[in-house]
C-alpha positions in Angstrom: -0.3 0.0 -0.2 2.6 2.2 0.8 4.7 1.6 -2.3 1.4 3.3 -4.0 0.7 5.6 -1.9 4.2 7.5 -1.5 4.7 7.9 -5.4 1.2 9.0 -5.6 1.3 11.9 -3.2 4.3 12.9 -4.4 3.3 13.6 -7.7 0.2 14.8 -7.0 2.1 17.0 -4.3 4.6 18.7 -6.7 2.0 18.8 -9.4 -0.2 21.1 -7.7 2.9 22.8 -6.2 3.9 23.4 -9.6 0.4 24.8 -10.7 0.2 27.1 -7.7 3.8 28.4 -8.1 2.3 29.7 -11.5 -0.4 31.4 -10.1 2.5 33.1 -7.8 5.4 34.3 -10.0 3.1 35.4 -12.1 1.4 37.6 -9.2 5.2 39.0 -8.4 5.8 39.4 -11.8 2.4 42.1 -12.3 2.8 43.6 -8.9 0.3 41.8 -7.4 1.0 41.1 -3.6 0.2 37.4 -2.5 -1.0 37.2 1.0 -1.0 33.6 1.4 0.6 30.4 -0.6 -0.9 27.2 0.4 -0.1 23.5 -0.5 -2.8 20.7 0.4 -5.1 20.3 3.2 -6.1 19.3 6.6 -3.9 19.6 9.7 -1.0 22.0 8.8 2.5 20.4 9.1 4.9 23.6 8.0 3.8 27.3 8.6 6.4 30.1 7.4 5.7 34.1 7.6 7.4 35.6 4.7 7.8 39.6 4.5 4.5 39.6 2.5 3.6 35.8 2.3 2.5 33.0 4.5 3.2 29.8 3.0 1.7 26.8 4.8 1.9 22.7 3.6 -0.9 20.8 4.8 -1.1 16.7 5.3 -2.9 15.9 2.7 -1.5 17.3 -0.8 -4.5 17.2 -3.2 -5.0 20.7 -3.6 -3.6 24.1 -3.0 -4.4 27.7 -3.2 -2.3 31.2 -3.9 -4.4 33.9 -2.1 -3.6 37.6 -4.1 -4.4 40.9 -2.0 -7.3 42.2 -2.7 -9.0 39.5 -4.8 -12.7 41.1 -4.1 -13.8 44.4 -3.3 -14.9 43.4 -0.1 -11.4 42.8 1.3 -10.1 46.3 0.0 -8.2 48.1 2.8 -10.0 51.5 3.4 -12.8 50.5 0.6 -10.7 51.4 -2.2 -8.0 50.0 -4.7 -4.3 50.4 -3.5 -1.4 49.2 -5.2 -0.7 45.5 -5.1 -4.2 45.1 -5.5 -5.2 42.1 -7.5 -7.8 44.1 -8.7 -5.3 46.9 -9.4 -3.9 45.2 -12.1 -4.8 45.7 -15.5 -7.2 43.1 -17.2 -4.8 41.4 -19.1 -2.7 40.9 -16.1 -5.4 39.6 -13.9 -6.4 37.1 -17.2 -2.1 36.1 -16.9 -2.4 35.1 -13.3 -5.3 33.2 -13.9 -4.0 31.4 -16.9 -0.3 31.1 -15.5 -1.5 28.1 -12.9 -2.6 25.9 -16.5 1.2 27.3 -18.3 3.0 25.9 -15.8 1.3 22.5 -15.8 1.6 22.1 -19.4 5.6 23.4 -19.3 6.2 21.3 -16.5 4.9 18.1 -18.7 6.9 19.2 -21.6 9.9 19.1 -19.8 9.7 16.1 -18.3 8.3 14.5 -21.8 11.9 15.9 -23.0 13.6 13.4 -20.9 11.1 10.3 -21.8 11.8 10.4 -25.9 15.7 10.9 -25.1 16.5 8.3 -22.6 14.0 6.0 -24.2 11.3 3.8 -23.4 10.4 0.2 -24.1 8.7 -0.7 -27.1 7.6 -4.3 -29.0 9.9 -5.2 -31.5 8.5 -5.5 -35.1 9.1 -9.4 -35.0 6.6 -11.7 -35.9 5.8 -14.1 -33.2 2.7 -16.1 -34.5 -0.7 -16.0 -36.8 -3.7 -15.6 -36.4 -5.7 -18.1 -38.3 -8.0 -17.3 -41.1 -6.0 -14.3 -42.0 -3.9 -13.6 -45.0 -0.5 -13.9 -43.5 -0.5 -17.6 -42.2 -0.1 -18.6 -46.2 1.7 -15.8 -46.9 5.4 -17.2 -46.9 5.8 -15.5 -43.8 7.6 -17.1 -41.1 7.9 -16.7 -37.2 11.2 -14.5 -36.3 10.7 -12.2 -39.7 11.4 -9.1 -38.6 9.1 -6.5 -41.0 11.6 -3.8 -41.8 9.1 -1.8 -44.1 5.9 -1.7 -44.7 5.0 -0.2 -49.1 8.5 0.8 -48.4 7.2 3.0 -45.3 10.8 2.1 -42.9 9.1 0.5 -39.4 10.9 -0.2 -36.4 8.3 -1.3 -33.8 5.2 -2.7 -33.9 2.9 0.2 -33.2 4.5 1.8 -36.4 4.0 -1.6 -38.3 0.7 -1.5 -37.2 -0.5 1.2 -37.9 1.6 1.2 -41.6 -1.0 -2.0 -41.9 -3.6 0.3 -40.9 -3.1 3.0 -43.6 -2.8 0.5 -46.4 -4.8 2.0 -49.7 -3.5 -0.6 -52.1 -5.1 -3.9 -52.8 -1.5 -5.4 -51.6 0.6 -5.3 -49.0 4.5 -4.9 -49.9 6.3 -6.2 -46.7 9.9 -5.7 -46.4 11.1 -8.6 -43.6 14.5 -9.7 -42.3 15.4 -13.1 -41.9 18.7 -13.9 -40.4 20.9 -11.8 -42.6 18.8 -11.8 -45.6 16.1 -9.2 -46.4 13.2 -10.6 -48.1 9.9 -8.9 -50.0 6.5 -10.6 -49.5 3.2 -9.5 -51.0 0.0 -10.2 -49.3 -3.2 -9.4 -49.8 -4.5 -7.6 -46.1 -8.3 -8.4 -45.0 -10.8 -5.5 -44.0 -12.2 -5.7 -40.6 -13.4 -3.6 -38.0 -11.3 -2.2 -35.2 -12.1 0.2 -32.0 -10.0 3.5 -31.6 -9.3 4.6 -27.7 -13.0 5.7 -27.5 -14.7 2.6 -28.6 -15.7 3.9 -31.9 -15.3 1.3 -34.7 -13.7 2.1 -38.0 -12.9 0.0 -41.0 -8.8 -1.1 -40.5 -6.7 -3.7 -42.7 -5.1 -6.5 -41.1 -2.5 -9.4 -42.4 -3.1 -11.5 -38.9 0.2 -12.0 -37.3 0.9 -11.7 -33.5 4.1 -9.9 -32.1 6.6 -12.2 -30.6 7.3 -10.5 -27.3 10.7 -8.8 -28.0 11.6 -5.6 -26.8 13.4 -2.5 -28.0 14.3 0.9 -26.3 13.4 3.7 -29.0 15.1 7.0 -27.9 15.7 10.0 -29.9 18.6 12.7 -29.9 17.5 15.5 -28.3 16.2 18.2 -30.9 14.0 15.5 -32.1 13.5 14.5 -28.1 12.1 18.4 -27.6 9.7 18.3 -31.4 8.9 14.4 -29.8 7.8 16.3 -26.4 6.0 19.0 -27.7 3.8 17.1 -30.2 2.8 14.8 -27.9 1.8 17.5 -25.1 -0.7 18.8 -27.9 -1.9 15.7 -29.0 -2.7 14.5 -25.1 -4.5 17.5 -24.7 -6.1 17.0 -28.4 -6.8 13.4 -26.9 -8.1 14.5 -23.4 -10.4 17.1 -25.0 -11.7 15.0 -27.2 -12.6 12.2 -24.2 -14.3 15.4 -22.3 -16.5 15.9 -25.0 -17.3 12.2 -25.3 -18.2 11.9 -22.0 -20.3 15.0 -22.1 -22.4 13.8 -25.1 -22.6 10.4 -23.7 -20.2 8.6 -26.5 -18.2 8.0 -23.7 -18.8 5.8 -20.6 -18.3 7.8 -17.0 -17.3 4.4 -15.8 -13.7 5.2 -17.6 -13.3 7.8 -15.6 -10.1 7.3 -12.8 -9.5 9.3 -9.7 -7.2 9.1 -7.0 -7.3 5.6 -6.1 -6.8 4.6 -9.7 -3.8 7.4 -10.0 -2.2 5.7 -6.8 -2.5 1.8 -8.7 -0.9 3.8 -12.0 1.7 5.6 -9.6 2.9 2.3 -7.8 3.0 0.3 -10.8 5.1 3.4 -13.0 7.3 3.9 -9.7 8.3 -0.1 -10.1 8.9 0.3 -13.7 11.7 2.8 -13.5 12.1 6.5 -13.9 11.3 6.5 -17.5 7.7 5.6 -17.0 7.2 7.6 -13.4 8.2 10.7 -15.5 5.6 9.7 -18.3 2.9 9.0 -16.0 4.0 12.6 -14.4 3.4 14.3 -17.5 0.1 12.9 -18.4 -1.2 14.0 -15.1 -0.2 17.5 -15.4 -1.6 17.7 -18.7 -4.8 16.4 -17.4 -4.7 18.9 -14.5 -4.1 21.7 -16.9 -7.2 20.4 -19.1 -9.4 20.2 -16.6 -8.3 23.7 -14.8 -9.2 25.8 -18.0 -12.5 24.1 -18.0 -15.3 27.0 -17.7 -16.4 25.3 -14.2 -16.8 28.1 -11.4 -14.3 26.8 -8.2 -11.4 26.0 -11.4 -9.3 28.9 -13.1 -11.9 28.2 -16.1 -14.8 29.6 -14.0 -12.5 32.6 -13.0 -11.4 33.5 -16.3 -15.3 32.7 -17.3 -16.2 35.4 -14.6 -13.7 37.9 -15.9 -14.5 37.8 -19.3 -18.0 38.3 -19.0 -16.8 41.6 -16.9 -15.1 42.6 -20.4 -17.8 41.9 -22.3 -20.5 43.5 -20.5 -18.3 46.4 -19.3 -18.5 45.9 -15.3 -17.1 43.1 -13.5 -19.5 40.2 -12.1 -20.5 41.0 -8.7 -19.0 38.8 -5.8 -21.7 37.5 -4.5 -22.4 36.0 -7.8 -19.3 34.7 -8.3 -19.6 33.4 -4.5 -22.7 31.5 -5.3 -21.9 29.9 -8.6 -18.6 29.1 -7.4 -20.0 27.3 -4.2 -22.3 25.2 -7.0 -19.5 24.3 -9.1 -17.6 23.6 -5.8 -20.1 21.2 -5.0 -20.6 19.6 -8.9 -17.0 18.7 -8.0 -17.2 17.1 -4.8 -19.8 15.1 -6.4 -18.0 14.3 -9.0 -15.0 13.2 -7.2 -17.0 10.7 -5.0 -18.3 9.3 -8.0 -14.7 8.8 -9.2 -13.4 7.4 -6.4 -16.5 4.6 -5.9 -15.4 4.3 -10.3 -12.1 3.1 -8.5 -13.4 1.0 -5.8 -15.5 -0.9 -8.1 -12.4 -1.4 -10.5 -10.1 -2.6 -7.5 -13.1 -5.3 -6.3 -13.1 -3.5 -3.3 -16.9 -3.7 -2.8 -16.7 -7.9 -4.1 -14.3 -7.9 -1.3 -16.1 -6.6 1.4 -19.0 -9.4 0.7 -16.8 -11.8 0.8 -15.3 -10.4 3.8 -18.4 -10.3 5.6 -20.3 -13.9 4.3 -22.3 -11.7 1.9 
């Protein structure tokens, strides 16, 4: 249990720190005073009062906040704006402060992914381990142990690249170049059209030849310049996929049962920490991107909600009242808490907690 809990607390705590640090630094750069920088909730384990800011760390690192000075009109000293107040900053500065936490999560994810691609990660080799009955590869002349090096002239270095090249085929026949010992042989195969599901469960038509991998692995790594490019591409593609998943959840095209909460993250973090540094960095980057995407959603109590209030104020020509913001934010917070309860319930189902309890009490 501790082997899973400790990596989870470290990952989530540090990602929340990075997020709040973005808000804090942008406040400083914008000339806005910060009254409190707090990480976590529950009993405090650290408190320090700086010249202008109070720093607090609490025992459960699953949240945090930065409290700027003069964040609402009810808090203003002497009833008027003073230098260092959040409301005294320009609208662009306030927008930058609100966006800075998300920006830091994206930047941190990108910086983690650069060494992931540079150090390398295990991938299945494009070596054939077996055949699926009834598919064309079985009688094509391919042999187990053959290593596919290109598909229709498109070089492939691992199983995923080979699979995608076959799926993308638009010709009636596939030309596979395979390495057999020290000899490279070309084999022509007529693929079979079949249906497959994507990451979201949508069906699409693809081509298959009916081969299975050999379970041999190699390390895929890139030079530093290419790693920087790959890290940027992975950050963008993960953001797009996360938005697609959220939209499909909203429209009912993706089951809410696929949501994972802190218990699910704990299981993944424990597994990643056992696998080594690179998987742990990769998981941390993915969670950081997820936090960025979720925080930008226009939901009150999240950064996206505060940004929405700010933009509405710009359009209307006057600020949304503090009372209205508080009421809507409270509703948003309750919705988030309900969602948290639901995802924890999902996690407990996925790990079989209820079945174990029934078995324990003889149910």
